[in-house]
C-alpha positions, 0 to 999 in steps of 0.5 A: 577208031572204035577203041579210041571212042570206047576209051573216051567214053569210059573216061568220060563216064568215070569222070562223070562219076567222080565229079557229079554222081559221087558228091551228090550221093554224099550230099544226099546221105548227109541231108538224110543224117540231118533229117534224122536230127544229126547236126554234127555233119559236114558236107566235104566240098570236092570242087568249085562248081555248082555242087560245091556251092550247094554244099556250101549252102547246106553246111551253112544251113546245118550251122544255122540249125545248130545255132537255133537248136543251141538258142532253144535249149538255153531258152528252155533252161532260162524259162525253167529257172524263171518259173522255178524261182517263184514256185520256190518262193510260194512253197517257202512262204506257204510252209512259213505261214503253216508254221506261223501262230494264228495270232501273229496276224502281221506275219501271216499277212506278210506270207499271204502278200508274198504268195499273192505277189509271187503267184501273179508273177508266175501267172504273168510268165505262163501268160507270156509263154502262151502269148509267144506259143500263139505268135509262133503258130500265127494264132494271135486274136485281137478283141478290139474295143475302144479304150483310153490308152492313158488310163492303161498307163496309169493302171500299169503304174499303180500295178508296178508302184512297189517296184518303182518305190523300192528302187526310188524311181521318179515317174515323170508322166506327161499325157498330151493325147487330145483324144486318148481313146483308141481301138485296142485289145486292153489285155494285150496292150496292157501286157505290152505296157507292163513289159516295157515299163518293167524293163525300164524299171529293171534297167534304171539306176537307183533314184533315176527318172522314168519319162512317160509321154503320150500324144496324138500324131498322124492318126496314131496314139504315141506312147514314149517311155525313157529311162536313164538306165544302162542303155543297149550296146549299139551292136545289140540294139537291132537284135533286142526284138528277136525271138530268144535274144539275150543281151550282155546285160546281167539283167537279161530275162527269157529273151521273148518279152520284147519279141511278144511286145513287138508282135502285139503292136504290129498286130494292132497295125502299130510300131514298136521303136527302140533307141538307146545310148549305152551308159545313158538310157533307152 
């Protein structure tokens, strides 16, 4: 009887070792590899039990980390490319200006105008990256002051007028706020309006129309911007405000503009809502 009990205990111990301790040890080792940065790890699922379910969960986590890492690398590459473009332009036109005869004021004016424009573009990109960094660290600080939202829109339209004219776009602006003064951080709301309108211009067809309306509704100042551009695919619409998301459009940017706009509006206790019909507009 004692021998039978000993054999049973030994068999139970071996089974326990193989079914629980060994898989847990393998999972622990794999988790350490992931912690060291090795994402090329796949945990083998040995049994359909709680440990097998844990293996599935960890494998899913590893795949999500891989996706996040790929998105981060693509973002860095995209930002580097976008920053390089204005820098190359500034360098090229600076060299052209240096080589231009000082008497040729028209050429010098053209060079300086392009350098100033590209410098502004570069500054906007850097400011956008700083805003994004603050959002990731949850350090968005608002300097709230009473301001006229309709005046902010008019100022942004003036700033973007060259782009609007270049594509022959018609702006239909219908301000209807009975009280356009609201408490906002002017700089941040202006950046949001620039981002949304710049997207509308970028995605609009030549000689299309962009409609802008403002109104007071349920205690909110509501700004609606509508373009007649290429629109957003239905399966991409719910992701356009996600950090780093890039749609299939050939005009996509670095994937943080709408994410920043959404965070800034939410910091003001507002909402950024996007509706679109692919092929018709947004």
